[in-house]
C-alpha positions in Angstrom: 4.1 -29.1 5.5 5.1 -25.0 3.7 6.6 -22.7 6.0 4.4 -19.5 7.0 5.0 -16.5 4.9 6.0 -14.3 7.7 7.0 -15.3 11.6 8.1 -13.0 14.0 9.1 -13.6 17.8 9.5 -10.6 20.1 10.7 -8.4 17.0 12.0 -5.1 18.3 13.8 -2.2 16.6 15.3 0.7 18.3 16.9 4.0 16.8 18.7 5.2 19.6 16.6 5.9 22.3 13.4 5.9 19.6 11.0 3.0 19.7 10.4 1.5 16.1 8.6 -1.6 16.9 8.6 -3.5 19.9 7.7 -7.0 21.1 6.3 -8.2 18.0 5.0 -11.7 17.7 3.2 -13.2 15.1 2.8 -15.7 12.6 1.0 -15.2 8.8 0.4 -18.0 6.7 -0.3 -17.3 2.8 -2.9 -14.9 1.6 -3.6 -11.2 1.8 -2.8 -9.2 5.4 -3.7 -5.8 6.0 -0.9 -4.1 8.0 -2.7 -0.6 9.7 -1.9 2.3 11.3 -0.9 6.2 11.5 2.1 7.7 10.7 4.9 6.6 13.1 3.1 3.4 14.7 6.0 1.1 13.1 4.7 -0.2 9.6 8.1 1.1 7.9 9.8 -0.1 10.1 8.5 -3.7 10.1 8.8 -3.4 6.2 12.6 -2.7 6.5 13.1 -5.4 9.1 11.8 -7.9 6.8 13.6 -6.7 3.6 17.1 -7.1 5.7 17.7 -3.1 5.3 17.8 -2.8 9.0 18.0 -5.4 11.9 16.3 -6.5 15.0 17.7 -5.2 18.4 15.9 -8.0 19.8 14.0 -11.0 18.8 14.0 -12.6 15.4 12.0 -12.6 12.0 11.6 -15.4 9.4 10.7 -14.5 6.2 9.2 -17.8 3.9 11.1 -20.3 6.4 14.4 -18.1 6.5 15.8 -16.6 9.4 16.7 -13.1 8.5 19.8 -12.2 10.2 23.4 -9.6 8.8 24.5 -11.8 5.5 21.2 -13.0 4.6 20.5 -12.4 0.8 19.1 -15.2 -1.3 15.9 -15.2 0.0 14.8 -11.8 -1.3 15.2 -13.1 -4.4 11.2 -14.3 -3.4 10.5 -10.9 -2.0 9.0 -8.1 -3.8 9.4 -4.8 -2.0 7.3 -1.3 -3.2 8.8 1.2 -0.2 6.7 4.1 0.4 9.1 6.7 -0.3 10.2 7.1 -4.2 13.0 5.0 -5.2 13.2 6.2 -8.7 16.1 7.8 -11.0 14.1 10.6 -11.9 16.2 11.2 -15.2 15.9 7.4 -16.2 12.5 6.0 -18.5 10.7 3.3 -16.6 11.9 0.9 -19.0 15.6 1.8 -18.1 14.9 2.0 -14.6 13.3 -1.3 -14.6 16.1 -3.1 -16.4 18.9 -1.8 -14.2 16.9 -3.3 -11.4 16.9 -6.5 -13.2 20.5 -6.5 -13.9 21.7 -6.0 -10.0 19.3 -9.0 -9.7 21.6 -11.3 -11.6 19.6 -11.0 -15.2 21.8 -10.8 -18.7 20.6 -7.6 -20.7 18.0 -9.7 -23.0 16.4 -11.2 -19.8 16.4 -7.9 -17.8 14.7 -6.5 -21.2 12.0 -9.1 -21.2 11.2 -9.2 -17.2 11.2 -5.0 -17.4 8.7 -5.1 -20.1 6.1 -8.0 -18.6 6.5 -6.0 -15.2 5.2 -3.0 -16.5 2.8 -4.7 -18.6 1.7 -6.2 -15.2 0.7 -2.9 -13.9 -1.2 -1.6 -17.0 1.7 0.6 -17.7 3.2 -1.2 -21.0 2.5 2.0 -23.1 4.5 4.3 -20.7 7.8 2.2 -21.1 9.9 5.2 -22.6 8.7 8.2 -20.6 10.7 9.7 -18.1 10.0 9.1 -14.3 10.1 12.8 -14.0 7.7 13.3 -16.4 5.1 11.1 -14.7 2.3 11.7 -12.5 2.2 10.1 -8.9 -0.1 7.6 -9.5 2.1 6.3 -13.0 5.0 6.6 -10.4 3.4 4.3 -7.8 2.8 1.9 -10.2 6.4 1.8 -11.4 7.6 1.3 -8.1 4.8 -1.6 -7.6 6.4 -2.8 -10.9 9.9 -3.2 -9.8 8.9 -5.4 -7.1 7.2 -8.0 -9.2 10.0 -8.2 -11.1 11.6 -11.3 -9.7 7.8 -13.1 -9.6 8.0 -12.6 -5.7 6.3 -14.9 -3.1 5.8 -12.4 -0.7 5.0 -9.1 -1.8 5.6 -5.8 0.3 3.7 -3.1 -0.2 3.8 0.6 1.5 1.3 2.7 1.1 1.0 1.6 -2.3 -2.2 3.7 -2.9 -1.4 7.6 -1.7 -2.4 9.8 -3.9 -3.3 8.1 -7.1 -5.9 8.1 -9.4 -8.9 5.9 -9.3 -8.0 3.8 -12.2 -4.3 3.3 -10.9 -6.1 2.3 -7.4 -8.8 0.0 -9.0 -5.7 -1.8 -10.8 -3.5 -2.1 -8.0 -5.9 -3.9 -5.7 -7.0 -6.1 -8.7 -3.3 -7.0 -8.8 -3.2 -7.6 -5.1 -6.2 -10.1 -5.5 -5.0 -12.0 -8.2 -1.5 -12.9 -6.2 -3.4 -13.9 -3.7 -5.4 -16.2 -5.9 -2.1 -17.4 -7.3 -1.2 -18.7 -3.5 1.4 -15.5 -2.8 1.2 -13.8 -0.2 0.6 -10.1 0.2 1.1 -7.4 3.0 -0.6 -4.1 2.2 0.5 -1.5 4.9 -2.0 1.3 5.1 -3.5 4.3 7.1 -6.3 4.0 5.7 -9.0 1.3 6.4 -11.5 1.0 3.6 -8.5 0.3 1.2 -7.3 -2.7 3.2 -10.9 -3.8 3.6 -11.5 -4.0 0.0 -9.1 -7.1 -0.7 -8.8 -8.3 2.8 -10.5 -8.9 5.9 -7.3 -10.1 7.8 -5.5 -7.2 9.9 -2.4 -6.3 11.6 -3.1 -3.1 13.6 0.4 -1.1 15.0 0.3 1.4 17.3 3.5 3.2 18.4 5.2 0.5 17.7 3.3 -2.4 19.3 1.0 -5.1 17.8 -2.4 -3.8 19.0 -5.1 -6.2 17.6 -4.9 -8.9 15.1 -7.4 -10.9 13.4 -10.7 -10.1 11.5 -11.7 -6.6 10.6 -15.7 -7.8 10.3 -15.3 -8.8 14.0 -15.0 -5.5 15.1 -16.6 -3.3 12.1 -20.1 -4.2 14.0 -19.2 -1.7 17.1 -18.6 1.3 14.5 -21.4 3.6 13.9 -21.5 5.4 10.5 -19.6 8.5 10.8 -18.9 11.0 7.5 -15.8 10.4 6.0 -13.6 12.7 3.7 -12.4 12.7 0.6 -10.0 15.0 -1.0 -9.7 15.1 -5.2 -7.7 16.7 -7.3 -8.4 17.5 -11.2 -10.0 19.5 -13.7 -14.6 20.5 -13.7 -14.7 19.9 -10.3 -17.9 21.8 -10.0 -19.8 19.8 -12.5 -18.5 16.9 -10.8 -19.8 18.3 -7.4 -23.2 19.3 -8.3 -23.9 15.9 -9.9 -22.6 14.2 -6.1 -25.0 16.5 -4.1 -27.9 15.8 -6.8 -27.7 12.2 -6.1 -27.1 12.4 -2.1 -23.7 10.4 -2.4 -22.3 13.5 -0.5 -23.4 15.3 2.7 -21.2 18.0 2.1 -17.9 19.8 0.1 -15.8 22.7 0.0 -13.3 24.0 -2.7 -10.0 24.4 -1.7 -9.4 26.1 -4.8 -10.2 25.0 -8.6 -8.3 21.9 -8.6 -9.0 20.4 -5.4 -11.9 19.5 -3.8 -12.7 18.1 -0.4 -15.9 15.8 -0.3 -17.8 14.5 3.1 -19.6 11.8 2.7 -21.8 8.8 4.5 -21.6 6.4 1.1 -17.7 6.0 0.6 -18.2 2.7 -1.1 -20.8 4.8 -4.0 -18.7 7.5 -3.9 -15.4 6.0 -4.5 -17.4 4.3 -7.9 -18.7 7.6 -9.1 -14.9 9.1 -8.5 -13.7 5.7 -10.6 -16.0 6.6 -13.6 -14.8 10.4 -13.4 -11.3 9.0 -13.4 -11.9 6.8 -16.3 -13.1 10.0 -18.3 -9.9 11.6 -17.3 -11.2 14.8 -14.8 -9.7 13.4 -11.4 -5.6 13.4 -11.1 -5.2 12.3 -7.7 -7.6 11.1 -4.8 -7.2 11.0 -0.8 -8.9 9.5 1.9 -9.2 10.8 5.3 -10.2 7.2 7.3 -12.2 8.1 10.4 -12.9 4.8 11.1 -9.4 3.6 11.5 -8.9 6.7 14.1 -12.8 5.2 15.8 -11.1 1.7 16.4 -7.9 3.0 17.7 -10.3 5.0 20.2 -11.9 2.2 20.9 -8.9 -0.1 22.0 -6.8 2.3 23.5 -9.5 5.0 24.9 -7.4 7.9 22.9 -6.7 9.0 19.7 -4.2 7.1 17.2 -1.8 9.8 17.0 
């Protein structure tokens, strides 16, 4: 019987007197797991504990059957991590950045080149290998981060807010990649503060609140308790007036607000239909970034703790 992908026992971490994570006890088998929570809930702290960047103040964590303690290194060859913050060398080309990461991981020059090219191709960035990172859009940079996490074909992939601010096409490609890894019997932990992003690939969630595990289980078990409520998408791009007119005419949005010529807020009760339309517009090049404000997650917090998630 293989070891769980992740096992935590009373896992806790403090930063001085500030609690980052408190008493997390959970076991995760293979598959896709949504790690949900607003900023400050403990998602990034957990990711850093899983990757050995910081160590537990109390309790312990095992990754792929290996207890993570100071001096643990070899297991991390089986773990891929795309952090929430940018980790690029801005003046480097994408291919050179990935080759450097592969060389640090132990590859020779030829193997590093091959590995970097394969990773870029996997995330749909093969044609952008020679583009400097400081010349890339946010969505492209996000995909380069995911490519470096995939360099060594990990058994466990940790993605910290990988969909923040990216265009609809990049969003779809990233979620397709997550599904593909699960089909290959691997484990993906997808951290997000947006419910529908996670729900698009898995029904299994961990919900963190102020560093504590608030809930674990199936989203479908609590979704029935949530009434339909308008949600907001913020779109940045070009020719947005034409896009907005079409969405209004088809009754896909219930309200809109132009922030400026290149940015618009869209309110909808039909989020899946809206995202599908925006994906088409993204393929035509008129959308640069897309962000969603997911009130459903707020409603879950209110239901479970009797107050706001913030």
